[in-house]
C-alpha positions as CSV (number, residue, x, y, z in Angstrom):
1,M,-71.5,-199.5,109.1
2,P,-70.8,-195.8,109.7
3,E,-67.2,-195.9,108.3
4,D,-68.9,-197.0,104.9
5,R,-71.6,-194.3,105.2
6,D,-69.3,-191.7,105.9
7,H,-66.9,-192.8,102.7
8,A,-69.9,-192.7,100.4
9,L,-71.1,-189.5,101.6
10,L,-67.4,-188.1,101.2
11,T,-67.4,-189.7,97.7
12,R,-70.4,-188.0,96.7
13,F,-69.5,-184.5,98.1
14,W,-66.1,-184.7,96.3
15,A,-67.3,-185.7,93.2
16,L,-69.8,-182.6,93.1
17,H,-66.7,-180.5,94.3
18,A,-65.0,-181.8,91.2
19,A,-67.7,-181.5,88.9
20,V,-68.2,-177.6,89.9
21,I,-64.5,-176.8,89.6
22,R,-64.8,-178.2,86.2
23,R,-67.7,-176.6,85.1
24,D,-66.4,-173.1,86.5
25,G,-63.2,-173.5,84.6
26,I,-64.9,-174.0,81.5
27,E,-67.3,-171.2,82.1
28,A,-64.4,-168.8,82.7
29,R,-62.8,-169.8,79.5
30,L,-66.1,-168.9,77.8
31,R,-66.1,-165.7,79.6
32,S,-62.5,-164.8,78.7
33,G,-63.1,-163.7,75.2
34,L,-60.9,-166.3,73.7
35,P,-61.9,-168.0,70.7
36,M,-64.5,-170.6,71.2
37,D,-65.2,-173.7,69.1
38,Q,-67.7,-176.6,69.1
39,D,-65.5,-178.7,71.5
40,L,-65.7,-176.1,74.2
41,L,-69.2,-175.5,73.9
42,D,-70.0,-179.4,74.0
43,R,-67.3,-179.5,77.1
44,S,-69.5,-176.6,78.9
45,L,-72.7,-178.6,78.5
46,A,-71.3,-181.9,79.8
47,A,-69.8,-180.2,82.8
48,A,-73.2,-178.4,83.6
49,E,-74.8,-181.9,83.4
50,G,-72.1,-183.4,85.4
51,V,-72.9,-180.8,88.4
52,L,-76.6,-181.7,88.1
53,A,-75.7,-185.6,88.2
54,A,-73.3,-185.2,91.3
55,R,-75.5,-182.7,93.1
56,A,-78.5,-185.3,92.2
57,A,-76.5,-188.2,93.7
58,L,-75.2,-186.3,96.9
59,Y,-78.9,-185.2,97.7
60,R,-80.2,-188.9,96.8
61,H,-77.5,-190.3,99.2
62,L,-78.4,-187.8,102.0
63,M,-82.2,-188.6,101.4
64,E,-81.4,-192.5,101.6
65,S,-79.5,-191.8,105.1
66,G,-82.6,-190.1,106.6
67,W,-82.3,-186.5,105.9
68,T,-85.4,-184.9,104.8
69,P,-84.9,-181.8,102.4
70,P,-87.1,-178.7,101.9
71,D,-89.8,-179.2,99.4
72,A,-88.3,-176.6,97.0
73,L,-85.2,-178.7,96.9
74,V,-87.2,-182.0,96.2
75,K,-88.9,-180.2,93.1
76,D,-85.5,-179.1,91.7
77,L,-84.2,-182.6,92.2
78,V,-86.9,-183.8,90.3
79,Y,-86.7,-181.5,87.7
80,D,-82.7,-181.9,87.4
81,E,-83.4,-185.5,87.0
82,I,-86.0,-185.2,84.4
83,V,-83.3,-183.0,82.5
84,L,-80.5,-185.5,82.9
85,S,-82.9,-188.3,81.6
86,E,-83.6,-186.3,78.3
87,T,-80.0,-185.7,77.6
88,D,-78.3,-189.0,78.7
89,G,-76.0,-189.7,76.0
90,A,-76.7,-186.6,73.8
91,L,-73.2,-185.6,73.7
92,H,-71.5,-189.0,73.8
93,G,-73.9,-191.2,72.0
């Protein structure tokens, strides 16, 4: 069903978009010179992890749909997934 496939692709794309916007907003706050606290630093790390997770989900979906990514991207994806598996729950556990 192409409509289901398109919906799944758009869902992953917009999840990545939202994760990048969230991360960029927090990073802008960190660069602003305003006072920082541990909560902001934790949210920054969680936002960066969110980008990795959303990007990995999008790439995995594309690969499952038949896309053949460049070798360098596959290596980056494997590394991202290792990082995510090592930090899984570290902030919230």
